[in-house]
N, C-alpha and C positions, 0 to 999 in steps of 0.2 A: 504494500500500500504506500502511496506517495501523497504527501500534503504539498500541493503545488504553490501554496500561497499562505505564508504565516509571518508574524512579526514578533519573534521571540526576543528581539531587542527592546521591546516595550518594557517600561518600568514595572508593569503588572507582573512580570516574571522574575524580577530581581531577587525575590526571597526564595524561590524554589525552581529556578531554571533547570538545574540538573535533574531534579525529580520529574519535571514536565517532559524532558527529553527521554528519560528512562521509561516513563509510562507509555509514551508513543511507541518506543521500540518493543515494549512488552506486548503490545497488541498488534505488532507487525508493521508499524509505520516505519519503513526502513530509510526513507528519503524525505527531507523537509527543505523546501526552498524558502529562504529568508528574503523578504521583499523590502527594498529601501524606498523611502518616501521623501528624503532630502539628503543633503550631503552627510550629515552625521549618522543618520540611520542606515544609509547605504554603506558607509564605512563599518558600522557595527554589524551589518548583515554579512559583510565579507569576513570580519573577524570571527563570527560564529561559524561560518562555513569552513574557515581554515582550521578552526579548533576541533570541530566535531566531525566524525566520519558520517558520510551519508547526507551531508548538508551542502547546499549550494546557495548562491546569492544573486540578487538583481541590484541594479543601480538605477535610480531615477528620482525625479522631482514631481511630487503629487500636484495635480492641477490646483488644489486649494492653496498651495504654497506659492502662488503666482508672484508674491512680493519678493521672492528670492531668485526670480528668473534673471533680472538685471540685463536685459537685452541679449540674452544668450550666453552670458558669462558662466552660467551653470554647466554648460557643455564642457568647459575646460576641466572642472573637477570630475565630471562623469568620465571623460576620456581617460584621465589619470587613474581613476579607480578601476576601470575596465582593464587597463594595461597592467595594473598591479597584481592581478590574481586570475588564475585559470578557473577559479570557482565561480566567476560571474557568467551566468547563463542567459541573461535577458536584460532588456532595458525597460524600466518602469518600476513602480507603476506610474503610468502617464495616462492622459486622456482628457476628458472634459467633465466638469461638474458644475451644473447650473442649479443645484438643489436650493440654495438660499438666494442666489442672485446670479444673473448672467452678465452683470456689470463688467466683469473682467474677461469676457469671452474672447476678446481679441488676443489678450496675452496668453490665455490658455491654448488657443489655437496655434500661436507661435511656439509655445512650449511643446505641443504635440508634434508639430512639424520638425522641431529640433531633435526630439527623441527619435523620430522616424529616420531622419538623415543619419544620426549616429548609429542607430541599429543597423542600417544598411552598410555603413562603413565597416562595422565589425561583424557583419553577418549574424546578428542576434535577433531573436524574436522580441516582439513588444508585448508588455503586459498592459492591457487597456482597462482603464477605470471609466465607467460612465454613470452619471447620476443626473436625472432630469430635474426640472423645476417642479415646485409644488403645484403651480398652475401654468399652463394646462396640465391636467393630471395624465396618468399613463394612458397610452393609446387604447388599452383594453377597456377603459372606462367610456370610450366613445362607442362601444358596442363590441361584442364578441366577434372576432374575425376581422376587425377593422384593419384597413390597409394603411392607416396613417402611422407614420413614424414621428416621434417627437423631435424637437429641435436639436437636442444633444445627440441623438442617434443620427439624424440627417447630416449634421455638421461633421461628426466623427467619420462617417463613411465617406463623405466628400473629401476630407483631408487624406485619409488612407488611400483612396482611389487616385487622388491627384499625385501622390508620391509613389504610386505603384507598389504598395506594400504587397509582397508576393504571397503565394499559397504557402500555408504553414508558418507564416511569419508574424502572426498576431494571435493572442489569446485574450478573449473577453472574460475578464475575471469577475467572479461573483455575479454571474449573469442574472439579470432581473427583467429582461425584456420579454416581449410577447413572441408569438410564433412568427410574425412577419419579420421582426428584427433578427430572429434566429436564422430564418431563411436567407436573409441578406448576408449574414456572417458566413454561413455555411457555403453558399454558392461562390464565395470568394476563396474558399479553401482554408479558412481560419478556424480556430478552435474555440470551444465554449467550456467554461469552468462553472461547475455547480458547487454551491456552498451549503451550509446548514439551513439556509432559507428554504430549500426545497423540502425540508422535513416539517415545516410549519403547517398547521391545520388550514390556514387561509391561502396557501400557496398552490392551489389546485391548477391554476393556469400554468404556473412554472413547471409543475409535474407533467403537464401535457406537452410542454416544450421538450422536457427531458425524454419523454417517450419517442418523440419524432426525430430527435437528433441521431444521426448515424453514430454507432458506437465507436468508430475510429476517429471521431472528431470531438470527443468530450474528455474532460479530466475533472478531478474533484479537489476541493481545498477547504480550509477552515477559515481563513482570514483572521486567525487568532491574534489578539484576544477578543475579537468581535464575532457576532453572528453565530452564537452557540446553538448547535442543533437542539431539537425539541426536548430530548430527554434531560438535558442539563440547562435548558434555557433559563436565563436570568442570572447565570453565573458566568465566570470567565471561560472563554473558549480556549482550547489547546489542541495540538496536533493529533492526539489520540482520538479525539472525537470525530475525525474525518471518516472513521469507520462507519458511524451512523449514517452519514451522507451517502457513502458507498452502498450501504445496505439498502437505502431507499432507492437509489438508482438501479441496483440489481433487481429489486422487486418490480420496478416499473418496466424494466427490460425483460423480465421473466428469465433471468439468468442466475445460475449459482454464483455466490459472491466470489468464489475462487476464480471462476472464469472471467468475471468482470475485472477483478484485480489484474489479471494477466493482460487484458486488453488495455486497461488504463496505464499500466507500466509501459506497454509498447507505444502508446500515444505520447506519453511524457518523454520517452526516449527519442522519438522523432522530433518533437517540438523543441526540446532543449539540447539535443545532441548528446544525451546521456546513454551510457551503456547499462 
């Protein structure tokens, strides 16, 4: 089992990080990808990846941290961090986030374009974060089966298409879109990651998306310490809990968990270039 997206550098884990890692290994989570959100956390992600067997790292600047972009100067530290370690397997998380406000959308788009260019320079995949505005609400609320994409989805696809992000070179992390968005991602040859959200009682539409996604284009994640799956919801998330998400996906796909695990491992290997 692989947790493709977690943040064990968060202070939430300072008191018991070693125990959290051991609990993950005890339930078969053999690989954990530490995802950076700014310069310091990207550096910490690499430090964790270098310290622990079975860990890898990403380097990136979260779209909500647009104040740190400084006209692209962030690309300088990203490049240095990528070159500093063979444990870096992706760029991100990057993307667009209009949840509270789209006021800084121009900067966020410049950030995404910068990440795309750097990913192409180093032949690395992108970890894409998308979060829409509160209003208008999700396209699903316009009616089941609506063909409307929201602004954050349209803009992200436009940018990735403009920069010719290739097949297998983008992972839409913690996917929360509807069937139409999933279809747009899949037809471009990109990957979709499901988190603990798919286990929530009110996530029926997301479970339908999981059912329709080809098994060779999906992975699972925790986004720890966030988005704890249903059994432990309300508490801190950790990599061991990715098993609950995988169990849900296996049930939706009507596959034995062991068979799903093998497929997910193969997908992660292709996506991140891991053996």
